[in-house]
C-alpha positions as a printed Julia matrix, in Angstrom:
422×3 Matrix{Float64}:
 130.18  118.83  180.02
 131.07  121.9   178.12
 128.74  123.14  175.21
 129.66  126.59  173.9
 128.13  128.76  171.15
 130.37  130.89  169.19
 128.84  133.79  167.51
 129.92  136.66  165.4
 129.25  139.97  167.24
 129.11  142.53  164.44
 127.99  142.14  160.69
 130.18  139.03  160.15
 133.66  138.52  158.92
 135.08  138.83  162.56
 137.58  136.19  162.15
 135.42  133.23  163.41
 137.42  130.78  161.45
 140.65  131.29  163.26
 139.05  131.43  166.57
 137.0   128.25  165.84
 140.31  126.6   164.78
 142.11  127.73  168.02
 139.03  126.57  170.15
 138.66  123.26  168.35
 141.71  121.77  170.08
 139.61  121.73  173.4
 136.4   120.38  171.95
 135.55  116.79  170.68
 132.85  118.08  168.21
 132.13  121.28  166.09
 128.76  121.94  164.83
 127.97  124.6   162.11
 124.41  125.52  162.91
 123.08  128.01  160.01
 123.83  129.81  156.81
 125.28  128.22  153.75
 128.16  128.66  151.09
 127.95  132.4   151.48
 130.08  132.4   154.5
 133.92  131.88  154.23
 135.86  130.86  157.19
 139.6   131.52  156.79
 142.13  129.6   158.75
 145.91  130.07  158.2
 148.43  127.51  159.63
 151.95  128.32  158.8
 152.06  129.41  154.96
 148.81  127.25  154.24
 145.43  129.17  153.95
 142.23  127.18  154.27
 138.96  128.85  153.21
 135.82  126.75  154.52
 132.29  127.71  153.55
 130.09  124.63  154.66
 132.42  122.52  156.75
 133.25  123.67  160.3
 136.77  124.81  160.77
 137.28  122.16  163.38
 137.84  119.97  160.65
 141.48  120.89  160.56
 142.07  119.28  164.03
 142.33  115.54  163.32
 140.63  114.39  166.49
 137.7   116.75  165.98
 134.33  115.32  164.63
 132.44  117.85  162.63
 128.68  118.35  162.0
 126.53  120.34  159.56
 123.16  120.82  161.2
 119.67  121.24  159.92
 119.99  124.98  160.13
 122.5   125.04  157.28
 121.36  125.14  153.49
 123.66  122.97  151.51
 124.93  123.53  147.99
 125.9   120.1   146.65
 128.65  121.29  144.28
 130.15  123.53  147.06
 130.11  120.74  149.68
 131.78  118.14  147.31
 134.51  120.81  146.17
 135.3   121.54  149.8
 135.42  117.8   150.66
 137.88  117.36  147.54
 139.88  120.44  148.72
 140.48  119.08  152.18
 141.32  115.67  150.68
 143.92  117.36  148.4
 145.47  119.03  151.34
 145.65  115.56  153.1
 142.6   116.21  155.29
 140.0   113.39  155.29
 136.34  114.02  156.05
 135.38  110.3   156.2
 134.17  109.08  159.66
 134.61  112.68  160.96
 131.96  114.68  159.08
 128.28  114.26  159.72
 125.49  116.03  157.98
 121.89  116.57  159.2
 119.25  114.64  157.26
 116.93  117.59  157.69
 119.22  120.26  156.2
 117.75  121.76  153.1
 119.33  121.67  149.7
 120.03  124.58  147.64
 118.95  123.84  143.82
 120.08  125.31  140.71
 117.04  127.57  140.62
 117.57  129.06  143.84
 120.9   130.42  142.51
 119.27  131.71  139.39
 116.33  133.5   141.26
 119.06  134.98  143.58
 121.0   136.44  140.82
 118.11  137.71  138.98
 116.84  139.4   142.22
 120.25  141.06  142.8
 120.28  142.4   139.43
 116.98  144.13  140.05
 116.08  147.22  141.67
 115.61  145.7   145.11
 119.2   144.89  145.98
 120.2   143.56  149.58
 124.06  142.81  148.6
 123.68  139.16  148.88
 126.32  136.72  147.48
 124.03  135.38  144.83
 124.77  131.76  146.12
 121.07  130.95  146.35
 120.71  131.12  150.27
 117.6   133.47  150.6
 115.62  131.53  147.69
 116.5   128.27  149.66
 115.2   129.52  153.07
 112.13  130.98  151.35
 111.29  127.51  149.95
 112.06  125.83  153.55
 109.5   128.2   155.16
 106.95  127.75  152.29
 107.16  124.02  152.76
 108.37  123.51  149.25
 112.12  122.65  150.34
 113.9   119.69  149.26
 116.06  118.12  152.13
 118.81  115.68  152.52
 116.55  112.91  153.6
 114.42  113.33  150.33
 117.48  111.85  148.42
 116.9   108.72  150.23
 113.7   108.1   148.13
 114.01  108.52  144.22
 110.32  108.64  143.68
 109.76  111.24  146.26
 112.77  113.23  145.08
 111.61  113.36  141.51
 108.04  114.29  142.43
 109.3   117.11  144.38
 111.97  118.42  141.94
 109.47  118.21  139.2
 106.85  120.17  141.12
 109.22  122.87  142.13
 110.75  123.2   138.83
 107.43  123.55  137.03
 106.61  126.21  139.24
 110.16  128.05  139.13
 110.14  127.61  135.02
 106.76  129.37  134.88
 108.18  132.3   136.9
 111.62  132.29  135.07
 109.92  132.23  131.54
 106.83  134.39  132.21
 108.21  136.97  134.71
 111.88  137.01  133.91
 111.92  136.12  130.4
 114.66  133.49  131.24
 115.55  129.77  129.79
 113.73  127.1   131.43
 115.6   124.57  133.48
 116.05  121.02  132.56
 114.25  118.71  135.12
 115.8   115.48  134.22
 119.27  116.94  134.19
 118.73  118.38  137.64
 117.27  115.13  138.98
 120.25  113.12  137.63
 122.74  115.58  139.25
 120.98  115.22  142.78
 121.0   111.45  142.52
 124.62  111.17  141.91
 125.16  113.74  144.76
 123.0   111.38  147.04
 125.63  108.42  146.12
 128.59  110.41  147.48
 126.86  112.04  150.42
 125.02  109.13  151.76
 127.83  108.03  154.03
 128.0   111.52  155.93
 124.14  111.56  156.59
 122.82  111.08  160.16
 119.99  112.02  162.56
 121.72  114.81  164.27
 119.5   115.18  167.54
 119.89  111.33  168.06
 124.03  111.81  167.39
 123.99  114.67  169.94
 122.12  112.72  172.67
 124.77  110.11  172.17
 127.46  112.76  172.66
 125.72  114.08  175.7
 125.74  110.56  177.15
 129.39  110.37  176.64
 129.99  113.58  178.12
 131.49  115.32  174.8
 132.54  118.88  174.54
 130.62  120.48  171.64
 131.5   123.71  170.11
 128.55  125.46  168.12
 129.72  127.66  165.23
 127.66  130.36  163.66
 128.04  131.92  160.3
 127.9   135.67  159.3
 127.31  137.9   162.47
 124.44  139.13  164.87
 123.87  142.3   162.81
 122.97  140.03  159.87
 120.45  138.02  161.91
 116.94  137.96  160.09
 115.14  138.95  163.42
 117.69  141.13  165.27
 119.76  142.52  162.66
 119.53  145.66  160.24
 116.57  144.27  158.59
 116.07  144.16  155.41
 119.75  144.2   154.95
 120.35  140.83  156.73
 120.97  137.27  156.04
 117.97  134.82  155.86
 118.84  132.74  159.04
 119.54  133.22  162.76
 123.3   133.68  163.33
 122.32  134.6   167.03
 122.89  132.19  169.85
 119.22  131.12  169.67
 119.96  129.8   166.07
 122.39  127.23  167.5
 119.35  125.26  169.26
 116.89  125.49  166.34
 119.74  124.69  163.84
 121.14  121.51  165.72
 118.31  120.14  167.7
 120.48  120.68  171.09
 118.12  121.92  173.81
 118.98  125.26  175.13
 119.36  123.66  178.67
 122.47  122.11  177.31
 124.08  125.27  176.37
 126.89  126.23  178.97
 128.43  129.42  177.56
 128.17  131.85  174.74
 131.42  133.4   173.06
 131.55  136.24  170.93
 134.04  137.13  168.08
 134.7   140.68  167.9
 136.8   142.62  165.37
 138.86  145.51  166.78
 137.37  147.69  164.3
 134.07  147.16  162.32
 133.38  146.06  158.74
 130.3   145.37  156.71
 129.82  143.68  153.15
 127.04  144.8   150.89
 124.3   147.3   151.43
 122.6   148.55  154.63
 123.39  151.35  157.5
 127.14  151.69  158.85
 126.93  154.66  161.43
 130.68  154.48  162.01
 131.73  153.91  158.31
 135.14  155.65  157.16
 134.9   156.59  153.54
 137.73  157.82  151.09
 141.34  157.56  152.04
 140.76  156.71  155.67
 138.47  153.5   154.71
 140.74  152.47  151.9
 143.79  152.35  153.93
 142.24  150.41  156.87
 140.81  148.01  154.19
 143.87  147.33  152.57
 145.91  146.88  155.66
 143.2   144.52  157.21
 142.95  142.73  153.72
 139.35  143.31  154.19
 138.09  141.51  151.07
 135.3   138.67  151.12
 136.73  135.21  151.57
 133.67  133.78  149.56
 133.17  136.62  146.92
 136.3   138.74  147.07
 134.15  141.98  147.49
 135.79  144.8   149.36
 134.34  145.25  152.82
 133.35  148.59  154.1
 135.36  149.47  157.08
 134.89  152.01  160.07
 135.67  152.51  163.66
 134.85  150.27  166.41
 131.13  150.43  167.44
 130.69  149.55  171.13
 127.07  150.61  171.14
 126.4   148.05  168.42
 128.52  145.27  170.0
 126.78  146.0   173.5
 123.42  145.35  171.77
 125.1   141.95  170.29
 126.17  140.92  173.79
 122.72  141.48  175.11
 120.77  139.31  172.26
 123.35  136.74  172.57
 124.28  136.58  176.22
 127.82  136.93  175.52
 130.11  136.35  178.63
 133.51  136.09  177.01
 135.07  137.37  173.69
 137.85  137.04  171.25
 139.29  140.23  169.74
 140.64  139.9   166.26
 142.72  141.82  163.92
 143.92  144.21  166.72
 147.45  144.23  164.98
 145.71  146.35  162.1
 145.11  149.32  164.08
 148.91  149.7   165.03
 149.35  152.4   162.21
 147.06  154.91  163.85
 147.95  157.83  165.85
 144.47  158.1   167.28
 141.72  155.57  167.56
 137.94  156.32  167.73
 135.53  154.17  169.43
 131.67  154.79  169.29
 129.99  154.67  172.52
 126.53  155.82  171.48
 124.34  157.2   169.1
 122.3   160.53  169.02
 119.71  162.03  166.59
 119.26  165.73  166.45
 121.35  166.05  169.53
 119.24  163.63  171.65
 121.14  160.33  172.77
 119.53  157.02  172.13
 118.95  154.73  175.05
 118.76  151.5   172.9
 119.76  150.13  169.51
 117.59  151.17  166.88
 116.21  148.18  164.95
 114.46  150.52  162.3
 117.14  151.11  159.39
 115.38  154.44  158.73
 116.49  155.56  162.12
 119.82  154.15  161.85
 120.67  155.87  158.82
 119.81  159.07  160.93
 122.18  158.47  163.67
 125.33  160.45  164.61
 127.88  158.4   166.42
 129.21  159.69  169.66
 132.91  158.94  169.79
 135.58  158.72  172.5
 139.22  159.15  171.19
 142.05  156.94  172.54
 145.78  157.35  171.55
 147.16  154.7   169.28
 150.38  152.61  169.97
 152.41  152.97  166.51
 154.06  149.88  167.28
 154.01  146.39  165.41
 152.33  143.87  167.76
 151.94  141.09  165.53
 154.85  138.99  167.16
 153.91  139.59  170.6
 152.96  136.27  172.51
 152.0   137.72  175.97
 149.6   140.32  177.09
 152.1   142.0   179.58
 154.3   142.82  176.39
 151.53  144.83  174.75
 152.11  148.55  174.83
 150.21  150.32  177.44
 147.86  152.26  174.89
 146.89  148.79  173.42
 145.95  147.46  176.89
 144.12  150.65  177.44
 142.21  150.31  174.18
 141.31  146.62  175.14
 140.14  147.59  178.6
 137.94  150.42  177.21
 136.08  148.47  174.68
 135.55  145.77  177.05
 134.13  148.03  179.53
 131.84  149.86  176.93
 130.72  146.54  175.3
 130.17  144.6   178.8
 132.2   141.49  178.45
 135.57  139.83  179.27
 138.15  139.59  176.74
 140.05  135.98  176.81
 141.65  135.82  173.42
 143.46  138.39  171.47
 144.34  137.69  167.79
 147.29  139.68  166.57
 147.59  138.15  163.22
 146.05  135.48  160.95
 148.22  132.59  162.1
 147.61  130.33  164.95
 150.52  131.29  166.81
 149.66  135.04  166.4
 147.34  134.52  169.48
 147.37  135.8   173.07
 145.31  133.92  175.66
 144.39  135.54  178.82
């Protein structure tokens, strides 16, 4: 039985959507285990582009079943829009999409509080989708879950209690208009009518899959360096995109996991605020951004771009237990005469032995670079590894050695057929 965890190995936006789509053809079930509609996974099939925020990218393979685990926080409006988007493109979710009854719901007040927080002085650079406030309520034991929709009395009591508290904050602290309790209750009852057919007990569903020896791909959102425990805190997301989150976000025991697969962009990007040692600014950064189409799939925000950081990715490999990796957007680097790779950090001339978790330290580091020759050839139509320029293969070999994993997939463009497998 094959149960693989797929993780983003940098600050997210590594191209997980495409790789999940490629790998899904070999799995029976694809499970999303954390995050919310703040993540956008893009898949391009021919001339059609699909951007998914909550539903696993495996939904584009007709024989694959998809699961949204309990670690995901669900925005009803975003989920329904996504289901309709797929239906409009001839892809049905009925009988193929399953949602954990323990998943928490994003409420209107979560989005409002998130937006207010981001407009203040303590900005993190969130998408404003209510993800953080929803997780706050989850861990404060005030969250509203999918299972609460099944009992109207319980649902009304919970929503009224929460909104009473939030309205006090909105009115007295932020001088905002109070929310309409009855309107929100009505909205979520209508959501329940539509979503009920998809709701399951995911751990029990998984046990059945184990018994039938189904292969399972566990898909994370964002990336390792945005993990709330192991990322560049406080400039992180509110959940655990790392491999450990796959177990707590689904109910699959760790003893069932057979491998961990890392998605690694051939350079480094980051959205929002926070330290970024290898960032390229000015004309260099702008050119890389434009050629790589580095704009957020969810928000459209421009991504910050920089050189490949092998020191960071090696830390990510250690945290996740990554054995194999897919390298994405390698074709984007084809315009460069020389390519730099960060192989370590130093502060005041002293080389660091391990990745610093303290952002104050991280903002002081100077990257240590090795420079490799570029290949200056368009590689986007190459189908086989042996046909790649020698300089391209040298670059892949170098980052593989520095980061400590084996490369098994190389993406040289956004489409399915722009993929080299080793």
